[in-house]
C-alpha positions as CSV (number, residue, x, y, z in Angstrom):
1,X,24.6,-14.5,-9.0
2,X,26.6,-16.0,-6.1
3,X,30.1,-15.2,-7.5
4,X,30.4,-11.9,-5.6
5,X,30.3,-13.9,-2.4
6,X,33.8,-15.1,-3.2
7,X,35.0,-11.7,-2.0
8,X,35.3,-11.3,1.8
9,X,34.6,-7.6,1.8
10,X,31.5,-8.1,-0.2
11,X,30.3,-10.8,2.1
12,X,30.8,-8.5,5.1
13,X,29.1,-5.6,3.3
14,X,26.1,-7.5,2.1
15,X,25.6,-9.1,5.5
16,X,25.7,-5.7,7.2
17,X,23.5,-4.2,4.5
18,X,21.0,-7.0,5.0
19,X,20.7,-6.2,8.7
20,X,20.4,-2.5,8.0
21,X,17.7,-3.1,5.3
22,X,15.8,-5.3,7.8
23,X,16.1,-2.7,10.5
24,X,14.9,0.0,8.2
25,X,11.8,-2.1,7.3
26,X,11.2,-2.6,11.0
27,X,11.6,1.2,11.7
28,X,8.8,2.0,9.2
29,X,6.3,0.1,11.3
30,X,7.8,1.0,14.7
31,X,7.8,4.7,13.7
32,X,4.2,4.6,12.7
33,X,3.0,2.7,15.7
34,X,5.1,4.9,18.1
35,X,3.6,8.1,16.6
36,X,0.1,6.6,16.8
37,X,0.8,5.6,20.4
38,X,1.8,9.2,21.2
39,X,-0.9,11.0,19.2
40,X,-4.0,9.7,17.5
41,X,-3.7,12.7,15.1
42,X,-3.0,11.6,11.5
43,X,-1.2,14.9,11.0
44,X,1.4,13.8,13.5
45,X,2.2,10.7,11.4
46,X,2.3,12.8,8.3
47,X,4.7,15.2,9.9
48,X,7.1,12.5,11.0
49,X,7.0,10.7,7.6
50,X,7.6,14.0,5.9
51,X,10.6,14.8,8.0
52,X,12.1,11.5,7.0
53,X,11.6,12.2,3.3
54,X,12.7,15.8,3.6
55,X,15.9,14.9,5.3
56,X,16.7,12.4,2.5
57,X,15.8,14.8,-0.4
58,X,17.5,17.9,1.2
59,X,20.8,16.1,1.7
60,X,21.1,13.5,-1.1
61,X,23.2,15.9,-3.3
62,X,25.5,16.6,-0.3
63,X,25.7,12.9,0.4
64,X,26.8,12.3,-3.2
65,X,29.5,15.0,-3.0
66,X,30.8,13.6,0.3
67,X,30.9,10.1,-1.1
68,X,33.4,11.5,-3.7
69,X,35.6,13.2,-1.1
70,X,35.5,11.0,2.0
71,X,36.2,7.3,2.1
72,X,32.9,5.5,1.5
73,X,33.5,2.9,4.2
74,X,33.9,5.7,6.7
75,X,30.6,7.3,5.7
76,X,28.7,4.0,5.9
77,X,30.0,3.3,9.3
78,X,29.4,6.8,10.5
79,X,25.8,6.8,9.2
80,X,25.1,3.5,11.0
81,X,26.6,4.9,14.2
82,X,24.4,8.0,14.0
83,X,21.3,5.8,13.2
84,X,22.1,3.7,16.3
85,X,22.3,6.7,18.5
86,X,19.1,8.3,17.1
87,X,17.0,5.2,17.4
88,X,18.4,4.3,20.8
89,X,17.5,7.8,22.0
90,X,13.9,7.3,20.8
91,X,13.9,4.0,22.7
92,X,15.2,5.6,25.8
93,X,12.8,8.5,25.7
94,X,10.0,6.1,25.0
95,X,11.0,3.9,28.0
96,X,11.1,6.8,30.3
97,X,7.8,8.3,29.1
98,X,9.5,11.5,27.8
99,X,9.1,10.8,24.1
100,X,7.1,13.4,22.2
101,X,6.1,13.9,18.5
102,X,8.8,16.5,18.0
103,X,11.5,13.9,19.1
104,X,10.1,11.5,16.5
105,X,10.2,14.2,13.8
106,X,13.8,15.1,14.6
107,X,14.7,11.4,14.6
108,X,13.0,10.8,11.3
109,X,14.8,13.8,9.7
110,X,18.2,12.5,11.0
111,X,17.5,9.0,9.6
112,X,16.5,10.6,6.3
113,X,19.7,12.6,6.2
114,X,21.7,9.4,7.1
115,X,20.1,7.7,4.1
116,X,21.1,10.6,1.9
117,X,24.7,9.9,2.8
118,X,24.5,6.1,3.0
119,X,23.2,5.3,-0.5
120,X,25.8,7.3,-2.5
121,X,28.6,6.0,-0.3
122,X,27.3,2.4,-0.7
123,X,26.9,2.9,-4.5
124,X,30.5,4.2,-4.8
125,X,32.0,1.6,-2.4
126,X,30.6,-1.5,-4.2
127,X,32.7,-1.0,-7.4
128,X,35.8,-0.6,-5.2
129,X,35.5,-4.0,-3.6
130,X,34.2,-6.0,-6.6
131,X,35.5,-6.5,-10.1
132,X,33.3,-4.8,-12.8
133,X,32.0,-8.1,-14.0
134,X,30.5,-8.9,-10.6
135,X,28.6,-5.7,-10.2
136,X,25.5,-6.9,-12.0
137,X,25.2,-10.0,-9.8
138,X,25.8,-7.8,-6.7
139,X,23.0,-5.5,-7.7
140,X,20.8,-8.5,-8.3
141,X,21.5,-9.7,-4.8
142,X,20.5,-6.3,-3.3
143,X,17.5,-6.2,-5.6
144,X,16.3,-9.4,-4.0
145,X,17.2,-8.5,-0.4
146,X,15.7,-5.0,-0.3
147,X,12.0,-6.0,-1.0
148,X,12.2,-9.1,1.0
149,X,13.8,-7.6,4.1
150,X,12.7,-4.0,3.9
151,X,9.2,-4.4,2.6
152,X,8.2,-7.8,3.9
153,X,10.2,-9.4,6.7
154,X,11.2,-6.2,8.6
155,X,7.7,-4.8,8.8
156,X,6.2,-8.2,9.6
157,X,8.6,-8.8,12.5
158,X,8.1,-5.2,13.8
159,X,4.3,-5.6,13.6
160,X,4.4,-8.8,15.6
161,X,7.0,-7.5,18.1
162,X,5.2,-4.2,18.7
163,X,1.8,-5.8,18.6
164,X,2.9,-8.2,21.3
165,X,4.7,-5.6,23.4
166,X,4.9,-1.9,22.9
167,X,6.6,0.5,20.4
168,X,9.6,1.3,22.6
169,X,10.7,-2.3,22.5
170,X,10.5,-2.1,18.7
171,X,12.8,1.0,18.8
172,X,15.2,-0.8,21.0
173,X,15.3,-3.8,18.6
174,X,15.9,-1.5,15.6
175,X,18.7,0.3,17.5
176,X,20.3,-3.1,18.3
177,X,20.2,-4.0,14.6
178,X,21.7,-0.7,13.5
């Protein structure tokens, strides 16, 4: 399972992916708590969550096509740059008191679109940096990291951070991680 770590590019990629997965886990909680802070209406949270999913579903085919035509590394870096700007904008708007539900919906849609480009690019990039016999182990590493960081650690840290402070600080932390 550890043999893919012999490759420098894989170590860099999996380290970056770990941070991104953790940030995505944090964003899930930060997004929900930020929306709840802005509006106690459950429909607002449903709208924002739907925008995230809709962005992903609407663009995943385009993301796959682009991963075949544009260098995958470029796509991955571009997506993370956009994610950083989007979440930093949410943090800035929140810090200035200008954040509204529609900002959160647009941010969620953009993050969903980013995921639609990220996953195909990542999936195509991995076999380019690792020999075929290492791919199963690499997928196993990601299979362990994703639930631990995205479903457990990220949300837990975000819950404590936001619970102890306020949602905008959580957005800032997520932007820094992206």
